[in-house]
N, C-alpha and C positions, 0 to 999 in steps of 0.2 A: 502494500499499499504506500503511496504517497503520502507526503505531510499532509495532514487533515487542516484545512483553511477553518478560518470562523465560520463561513458559510456552510462548509460540509457538517461540522458539528452542530449547528443549528439545525439542518435536516436530520442528522442523527437522533438528537435530543428529541425532536419534534415525532420522529418513527416510533421511539421508545415510548412517548406519552401517548401517541394514538394506539399502540398495541397493547397498552395497560391501562388505558382510560384514566390516567393519572395515579393509578394506584403505587406504580413504580417512579419514582421522581428522577428526573435528568435533565440537567441545564447543560448548555454548550460546554462549560468549562469540566464538567464531568466527563466527558467523550474521550476516551484514549484510544490508542490503535486497537488495544483488546476489545474494548467494547462497541467499536466500529466493526472488526471482525466478527464478532457476537451477532450484532444486527444484520450484518450481510449474511451469516447463515440463517438467520431467522427468515429473512426476505426469501432465500433462495428454498428454504424449506416450504414455505406458504405456496411459492411459485410452483413448486414440482407436484404439490397437493392439489391445487387448484386448475393447473393446466388445462384439463380436458374441458372445463367449465369456459374459461374465459379467452382461451387462445383466440378464438374467433371473432371476439369482440376487438372492434377496430379503435375503441376509445384506449383500452388499456393493453395492445398489442404490443407497445414497447416494452412492458414487463415479461414477456414471452418468448423473446429471441434466443439465439443459442449463447449469447454472452450472459456469464453469471451476474445476478444482480448485486450490486454494491451501493452503497450511499453515494460515494465518489462518480460512479456510472451514471446513476439515477441524476445527480446534480450537474453533471457534465451534458446529459441529454435535456433535461427537463428545465434547467437553471432554476429560475425563482419559484416557478410552477412544480418544483420537484416535491416538497412536502404536501401540498394541495393534492396532487395525482397521487402519492402514496397513501394518502388519508382516503381518499375515494376509492380507491381500488380495496383498501382494507375494509372498509364500510360495505361496499358492494358485497364482497365475500361475507363478512360478518352477517349481514341482514339476510342472506340466503339460508334457510335452514339446512340447505344440504353440504354447504361448504363452510359454514360457521366452524366446524370441528377442525378444518385447516387452520385457521386463525388460533383457535382457543388451545389446541394441542401444541402448537409452536410455541405460543405465550407462556404455557405451562412448562414446556421442557427447558426453556431457556431463562426462566425469570429467575432462578438462583444464581446460576454463572453471571448472568448479567447484573444483578444486584451486587454481587461479591467484587466484581470488577469496578463497578461504579463506585462502591465505597473504599476502593484502594486496597481491599483486603487480599 
C-alpha cells in the first residue's frame, strides 16, 4: 500500500462508520496501514459474497471488476464520491434480505481485529 493520504483516511474511517453504524468508532487519525488492510479485506469479502446479485447493476459495476477493492483504489476511481458510493453500495446490500448476511457476516468477522488495530493494541 502506498502512503495513506488524509483523504484516504477519511474514506476508510467513513467505511468503518458505515459498516458498523457508529458502534465501532474510527476517526481519520485512527487509520493505520493495518486498519486500511482490514477494511480492504472486508470490502473484498462483501464483494465476493454479493457478486451474483449486483454484478449486473451498472451503478455499482465499478466494485465488481477484477481489481481487488481497496480504499485507495476506490478513492482513485471515485474521488470525492468514494464514501457516498461505498455507503450506497452497503445500504443496497444491507437492505436486501437475501444479501444482508454478506454485510453482517463480514462486519462480525472483522470487528474484533479491526477494533484492536484501531486501539493500537
